[in-house]
C-alpha positions as CSV (number, residue, x, y, z in Angstrom):
1,M,160.9,17.5,85.4
2,A,161.0,17.7,89.2
3,I,163.4,17.4,91.7
4,G,163.0,16.1,95.0
5,L,165.2,15.2,98.4
6,R,165.5,11.3,99.1
7,V,166.3,10.0,102.3
8,R,166.4,6.4,102.3
9,S,163.3,5.2,100.4
10,N,161.8,8.7,101.2
11,V,161.3,11.7,98.4
12,W,160.1,15.1,99.5
13,V,159.7,16.9,95.9
14,T,160.6,20.4,95.9
15,G,160.0,21.7,92.2
16,S,161.5,22.2,88.6
17,Q,164.9,22.4,87.9
18,E,164.5,26.1,87.3
19,F,162.9,26.5,90.7
20,V,165.4,24.8,92.7
21,H,168.4,26.6,90.9
22,A,166.5,30.1,91.6
23,F,166.5,29.1,95.0
24,F,170.0,28.3,95.2
25,S,170.8,31.3,92.9
26,T,168.9,33.6,95.2
27,I,171.3,32.3,98.2
28,A,174.2,32.9,96.2
29,R,173.4,36.3,95.1
30,R,171.7,38.0,97.8
31,L,173.3,36.2,101.1
32,E,176.5,35.1,99.5
33,S,177.6,38.3,97.7
34,G,177.5,36.4,94.4
35,R,180.0,33.8,95.5
36,W,178.5,30.3,95.7
37,G,179.1,28.7,98.5
38,S,181.2,31.1,100.4
39,R,178.8,31.5,103.6
40,F,176.4,28.3,103.2
41,P,178.8,25.7,101.3
42,L,176.6,22.5,102.9
43,L,173.5,24.0,101.1
44,Q,175.4,25.5,98.3
45,D,178.2,23.2,97.5
46,S,177.4,19.7,98.9
47,L,173.6,19.3,98.6
48,Y,173.0,21.6,95.6
49,Q,175.7,19.4,93.9
50,G,173.9,16.4,94.7
51,E,174.3,15.0,98.1
52,L,175.1,15.8,101.8
53,D,177.0,13.0,103.7
54,P,175.3,11.9,107.3
55,E,177.6,14.3,109.4
56,E,177.0,17.4,107.3
57,V,173.2,17.3,108.0
58,A,173.0,18.9,111.3
59,A,175.1,21.8,110.1
60,A,173.1,22.1,106.9
61,R,169.9,22.4,108.7
62,A,171.4,25.3,110.8
63,E,172.5,27.0,107.6
64,L,169.0,26.4,106.5
65,A,167.8,28.2,109.0
66,A,170.3,30.9,108.7
67,V,169.2,31.5,105.2
68,R,165.6,31.3,106.1
69,H,166.2,34.1,108.5
70,D,168.3,36.4,106.2
71,L,166.2,36.2,103.3
72,K,163.2,37.7,105.3
73,E,165.4,41.5,104.8
74,F,164.6,41.2,100.9
75,A,161.4,42.0,99.0
76,P,160.0,39.4,96.8
77,S,160.9,41.7,93.6
78,E,164.6,40.8,94.6
79,I,164.1,37.0,93.5
80,V,167.2,35.8,91.8
81,W,165.7,33.3,89.0
82,D,169.1,32.7,87.5
83,I,172.2,33.8,88.7
84,E,173.9,33.1,85.4
85,D,171.6,35.6,83.8
86,S,170.6,38.6,85.7
87,E,167.7,39.2,83.2
88,A,165.8,36.0,83.7
89,R,162.2,36.3,85.6
90,P,160.0,33.8,87.1
91,P,157.6,32.5,84.8
92,W,154.8,34.2,86.6
93,G,156.4,37.4,86.5
94,D,155.6,39.9,89.5
95,D,152.1,37.9,89.8
96,I,152.5,36.3,93.1
97,S,150.4,35.6,96.0
98,P,149.7,38.7,98.5
99,D,150.6,36.2,101.2
100,I,154.5,36.0,100.0
101,T,156.0,39.2,101.7
102,D,159.5,38.6,101.5
103,L,162.0,36.0,100.0
104,S,161.6,33.9,103.0
105,N,158.6,32.7,102.0
106,Y,158.7,33.3,98.3
107,F,159.5,29.6,97.6
108,V,156.6,27.3,97.5
109,T,156.6,23.8,96.2
110,E,154.1,22.7,93.3
111,D,151.8,21.4,95.9
112,G,151.9,24.4,97.8
113,K,154.2,23.8,100.6
114,D,156.7,26.2,102.1
115,L,160.1,25.2,100.5
116,F,162.1,25.5,103.6
117,E,159.5,23.7,105.8
118,V,159.9,20.7,103.2
119,L,163.7,21.1,103.2
120,D,163.7,21.2,107.0
121,E,161.4,18.1,107.1
122,A,163.5,15.9,105.2
123,L,166.9,17.2,106.6
124,G,165.5,16.9,110.0
125,Y,164.6,13.0,109.1
126,A,167.9,12.2,107.6
127,D,169.6,13.8,111.0
128,R,167.4,11.6,113.3
129,A,168.1,8.6,111.0
130,S,172.0,9.4,111.1
131,V,171.7,9.3,106.8
132,G,172.6,11.2,103.8
133,V,170.5,13.1,101.9
134,S,170.4,13.2,98.0
135,I,169.2,15.4,95.2
136,E,167.2,13.3,92.4
137,T,165.9,14.5,89.1
138,G,162.8,13.2,87.3
139,I,160.6,12.5,90.2
């Protein structure tokens, strides 16, 4: 079952529930010392829990840029598939594209798009329209 971001009637598909959870788990473990939402509360708490209010969108977009910048310091092998299960590994294991050089470019959607770019596009649209963003499952 896929997850997507909804802004008005527009939806940006992000990937499976496991994939999206891995993205947020990686942020929590690698950039927040395992304290979910301590550094990036809008992404990790508001958005991950289902919704960003219109007045939070611009700041969430800034958090996203900081996350991408900071994840450049981590090798692909440092992926966190599930913060609750330190032994969990991606279904593809270590069989990844040679184009993936660090965790800032590790996350690629089912249709081959960079997840950071997809999220930024959705947040940018919401910011320009002064509306909120929600996460939806079953897309």
